[in-house]
C-alpha positions in Angstrom: 24.3 81.1 -112.2 25.4 83.0 -109.0 28.9 81.8 -109.6 28.9 83.2 -113.1 28.0 86.7 -111.8 30.7 86.5 -109.2 33.4 85.5 -111.6 32.3 88.3 -114.1 32.5 90.8 -111.3 36.2 90.0 -110.7 37.3 89.8 -114.3 39.7 92.7 -114.0 40.8 91.8 -110.4 43.7 89.9 -109.2 43.3 86.9 -106.8 45.3 87.7 -103.7 44.5 84.6 -101.5 41.9 82.1 -100.8 41.2 81.7 -97.1 38.6 79.4 -95.5 37.1 78.9 -98.9 36.7 82.8 -99.4 38.6 84.4 -102.3 40.3 87.8 -101.5 40.6 90.0 -104.6 42.5 93.2 -105.3 40.5 96.5 -105.8 37.8 95.2 -103.6 36.0 96.3 -100.4 35.1 93.6 -97.7 32.6 94.5 -95.1 31.9 93.0 -91.6 28.2 92.1 -91.2 26.2 90.5 -88.4 26.1 86.7 -87.9 23.1 84.7 -86.9 23.2 83.3 -83.4 20.4 80.9 -82.5 21.1 81.4 -78.8 20.8 85.2 -78.9 17.7 87.1 -78.0 14.9 87.0 -80.6 15.4 90.5 -81.7 19.0 89.8 -82.5 18.0 86.7 -84.5 15.6 88.7 -86.5 18.4 90.9 -87.6 20.8 88.1 -88.1 23.4 89.4 -85.5 25.0 88.1 -82.4 26.3 91.5 -80.8 24.6 94.8 -80.3 25.5 97.1 -83.2 26.6 100.4 -81.7 29.9 102.2 -82.0 32.6 100.9 -79.7 31.1 97.4 -79.4 33.8 95.3 -80.9 35.9 92.2 -80.6 39.6 92.0 -80.8 41.3 89.3 -83.0 44.8 88.1 -83.3 46.7 85.4 -85.4 45.9 81.8 -84.4 48.4 79.7 -82.4 49.6 76.2 -83.3 49.9 74.4 -80.0 51.7 71.5 -81.6 54.5 73.3 -83.4 54.4 76.1 -80.9 54.4 78.9 -83.4 51.8 81.3 -84.8 49.7 79.8 -87.7 50.4 82.5 -90.2 50.0 80.6 -93.5 53.3 82.0 -94.6 55.3 78.7 -94.1 54.8 75.3 -95.7 53.9 73.4 -92.5 51.3 75.9 -91.3 48.3 74.1 -89.9 45.9 76.0 -92.0 47.1 73.9 -95.0 45.9 70.6 -93.6 44.3 68.5 -96.3 46.0 70.4 -99.1 48.1 68.6 -101.7 51.8 69.6 -101.7 51.4 71.5 -105.0 48.3 73.4 -103.8 49.8 74.1 -100.5 53.0 75.7 -102.2 50.8 77.6 -104.7 48.7 79.1 -102.1 51.5 79.9 -99.7 53.5 81.6 -102.5 50.5 83.7 -103.4 50.0 84.8 -99.7 53.6 85.6 -99.2 53.8 87.7 -102.4 50.6 89.5 -102.0 50.1 89.9 -98.3 53.4 89.2 -96.2 56.0 91.0 -98.3 53.9 94.2 -98.8 53.1 94.3 -95.1 56.7 93.7 -94.0 57.9 96.5 -96.2 55.2 98.8 -94.8 55.7 98.2 -91.1 59.4 97.2 -91.3 58.7 93.9 -89.4 59.7 90.2 -90.0 56.5 88.2 -90.1 58.2 84.9 -89.4 55.9 82.7 -87.4 58.5 82.7 -84.5 58.6 86.4 -84.2 56.7 86.3 -80.9 57.4 90.0 -80.2 55.3 91.1 -83.1 52.6 88.4 -83.1 52.1 88.5 -79.3 51.2 92.1 -79.5 49.4 92.6 -82.9 45.6 93.0 -82.5 42.9 93.6 -85.0 39.6 95.4 -84.1 36.5 93.8 -85.5 33.1 95.5 -85.5 29.8 95.5 -87.4 30.2 97.7 -90.5 34.0 97.8 -90.7 35.4 98.0 -94.1 38.6 96.4 -95.4 40.0 98.0 -98.6 42.2 95.4 -100.2 44.4 98.0 -102.0 45.3 99.1 -98.4 48.2 96.9 -97.2 47.3 97.1 -93.6 43.5 96.4 -94.3 44.4 93.5 -96.5 46.7 92.0 -93.9 44.1 92.3 -91.1 41.3 90.9 -93.3 43.5 87.9 -94.0 44.5 87.2 -90.5 41.0 87.7 -89.1 39.5 85.1 -91.5 42.5 82.7 -91.1 42.1 82.7 -87.3 38.3 82.1 -87.7 37.5 85.4 -86.1 35.4 86.4 -89.1 33.1 83.9 -90.8 32.9 84.1 -94.6 29.3 84.9 -95.3 28.8 81.7 -97.4 29.9 79.7 -94.3 27.5 81.2 -91.8 26.2 78.3 -89.7 29.5 76.2 -90.2 30.5 74.9 -86.7 34.1 75.6 -87.7 33.4 79.3 -87.0 31.3 78.8 -83.9 33.6 81.3 -81.9 33.3 84.2 -84.3 30.7 86.9 -83.8 30.7 88.4 -87.3 30.5 87.5 -90.9 32.5 89.1 -93.7 31.6 89.5 -97.4 32.9 91.2 -100.6 30.8 94.4 -100.7 31.5 94.8 -104.4 29.7 91.5 -105.3 27.4 91.0 -102.3 24.5 92.7 -104.0 24.8 90.6 -107.2 25.0 87.4 -105.1 21.9 88.5 -103.0 19.9 89.2 -106.2 20.8 86.0 -107.7 19.9 84.1 -104.5 16.5 85.8 -104.4 15.9 84.7 -108.0 17.0 81.1 -107.2 14.7 81.1 -104.0 11.7 82.1 -106.1 12.5 79.5 -108.7 13.0 76.9 -106.0 9.6 77.7 -104.3 7.7 77.6 -107.5 9.2 74.3 -108.6 8.7 72.9 -105.1 4.9 73.8 -105.0 4.4 72.5 -108.5 5.9 69.1 -107.6 4.2 68.9 -104.2 0.9 69.4 -105.9 1.6 67.5 -109.0 1.6 63.8 -109.8 2.1 61.1 -107.2 5.6 60.4 -108.7 6.6 64.1 -108.5 5.2 64.4 -104.8 7.2 61.2 -103.8 10.5 62.6 -105.4 10.2 65.8 -103.3 9.4 63.8 -100.1 12.5 61.6 -100.9 14.7 64.6 -101.4 13.6 66.4 -98.3 14.2 63.2 -96.2 17.6 62.8 -97.8 18.5 66.4 -96.8 17.1 65.8 -93.3 14.6 68.6 -93.7 11.6 66.2 -92.9 11.8 63.2 -90.7 9.1 61.1 -92.4 7.5 60.7 -95.8 4.2 60.1 -94.1 3.6 63.9 -93.3 0.7 65.6 -94.9 1.4 68.1 -97.7 0.6 71.2 -95.6 3.1 70.2 -92.9 5.8 69.5 -95.5 5.2 72.9 -97.2 5.4 74.6 -93.8 8.6 72.8 -92.7 10.3 73.4 -96.1 9.5 77.2 -96.3 10.8 77.7 -92.7 14.0 75.8 -93.6 14.6 77.7 -96.9 14.2 81.0 -95.0 16.4 80.1 -92.1 19.8 80.5 -93.8 20.9 81.9 -97.1 23.1 78.9 -97.7 20.0 76.7 -97.6 19.0 78.1 -101.0 22.3 77.1 -102.5 22.2 73.7 -100.9 18.7 72.8 -102.1 19.5 74.2 -105.6 22.6 72.0 -105.8 20.8 68.9 -104.4 17.6 69.3 -106.6 19.8 69.5 -109.8 21.8 66.6 -108.7 19.1 64.1 -107.6 15.7 65.2 -109.1 15.0 64.0 -112.6 12.0 63.0 -114.8 13.8 59.8 -115.4 12.9 57.5 -112.5 15.9 55.3 -113.3 18.5 58.1 -113.1 21.2 57.5 -110.5 20.1 60.6 -108.5 16.6 59.4 -108.3 17.7 55.9 -107.3 19.9 57.4 -104.5 17.1 59.3 -102.8 14.7 56.4 -103.3 17.1 53.8 -101.8 17.8 56.2 -98.9 14.1 56.4 -98.1 13.7 52.7 -98.3 16.6 52.1 -96.0 15.4 54.7 -93.4 12.0 52.9 -93.4 13.7 49.5 -93.1 15.7 50.7 -90.1 12.5 51.9 -88.4 10.8 48.7 -89.2 13.8 46.7 -87.8 14.4 45.0 -91.2 17.9 46.7 -91.3 20.0 46.6 -88.2 22.4 49.4 -87.2 25.7 48.4 -85.8 28.8 50.4 -84.8 30.5 49.5 -88.2 27.4 50.1 -90.4 24.0 48.9 -91.6 23.1 45.2 -92.1 20.4 43.4 -93.9 20.3 39.8 -92.8 24.0 39.8 -91.9 25.0 41.6 -95.1 26.8 44.9 -94.8 25.0 47.7 -96.8 27.2 50.6 -96.0 28.3 52.8 -93.1 25.1 54.8 -93.0 21.9 55.3 -95.0 23.5 57.9 -97.4 26.6 55.8 -98.3 24.4 52.6 -98.6 22.0 54.3 -100.9 24.7 55.8 -103.0 26.4 52.3 -103.4 23.2 50.5 -104.2 22.4 53.2 -106.9 25.8 53.3 -108.6 27.7 50.1 -107.8 27.0 47.5 -110.5 28.6 44.7 -108.5 25.8 45.2 -105.9 22.9 44.0 -108.2 22.1 41.0 -106.2 22.2 43.1 -103.0 19.9 45.5 -104.6 17.5 42.8 -105.3 17.6 41.5 -101.7 17.0 45.1 -100.5 14.0 45.5 -102.7 12.6 42.1 -101.6 13.0 42.9 -98.0 11.5 46.3 -98.4 8.4 44.9 -100.3 8.0 42.2 -97.5 8.1 45.0 -94.9 5.5 47.1 -96.7 3.2 44.0 -97.2 3.6 43.2 -93.5 2.5 46.8 -92.6 -0.5 46.5 -95.0 -1.6 43.3 -93.4 -1.3 44.8 -90.0 -3.4 47.9 -91.1 -5.9 45.6 -92.8 -6.3 43.5 -89.6 -6.9 46.7 -87.6 -9.4 47.9 -90.2 -11.3 44.5 -90.1 -11.3 44.5 -86.3 -12.8 48.1 -86.2 -15.4 47.2 -88.9 -16.5 44.2 -86.8 -16.9 46.3 -83.7 -18.8 49.0 -85.5 -21.2 46.3 -87.0 -21.7 44.7 -83.7 -23.0 47.9 -82.2 -25.4 47.9 -79.2 -28.0 45.2 -78.5 -30.9 47.5 -78.7 -33.5 44.8 -77.7 -31.6 44.0 -74.5 -31.2 47.7 -73.7 -35.1 48.1 -74.2 -35.9 45.2 -71.9 -33.8 46.6 -69.1 -35.5 50.0 -69.6 -39.0 48.5 -69.2 
């Protein structure tokens, strides 16, 4: 739903470039905002910033350097390191867009060649970054500096806040023209998520188990044995910690949760929980190359193994063996708990020898 609002807001605008997953549009204003820093003083964390927001407190950015090619990583040439992972077609399309919309207009404005080997220019060009700075994409210089700052990872796209790729940056950047719409949509999503979460947590046993399984899959909780109040506390803290957690949970719940227990998504989180429990119970062993059940490789890790078991029809026999081993483990735990209970019951029934105590007292 948030994506729909975002697209509608840019109907009449031209896409100029996509950098670090962030789309830069014409006729737009981008603003530098604070960035969460978990190591910053508590007052900073409460405001979601990592630097003191006063005039003159700024950082300086420049274009990134490619130490292998020994040129500046401008994104204006086909072998630019920023295109790592792109297909040849996508690489060419994005490069052509950046050259047409950013490089050529800037070269014409400043009368400079932006070749990656123009060290005289790139060595000296610096960009001032500070909280509240605005970039007007209809301004050639603002557009160029916004592009370079994001490309060099000196600015973190707001949606990527918390991504370790941007660990060195002090600030986030967002499209001011759509930020309000996105924030409103995220608030709506968050309210919907919390409402649905509480209903399922206090609902049927099947609903409660599905929530526990999903939270375990997302590494929000570490065990499905936690009581409901603790799960509620952990989840609400997690959903409040980062804006992107709202989006992550929304996507995961729509992908995995279903009223149909046999759906692939429900099977994935169920098998994931079972495998995690079997690892703790030593029924599944962890080696450097993956997880093994009685010498049989299940997958590289709990997530990949659970996905394979849920979707790969050729693993039906393996699935049966996993279920058998899991049930055996649960029965073993029940027996141990039963033995403990019987022992305690006998000790309680034995009690004190009152007559013997009375004789001694006399």
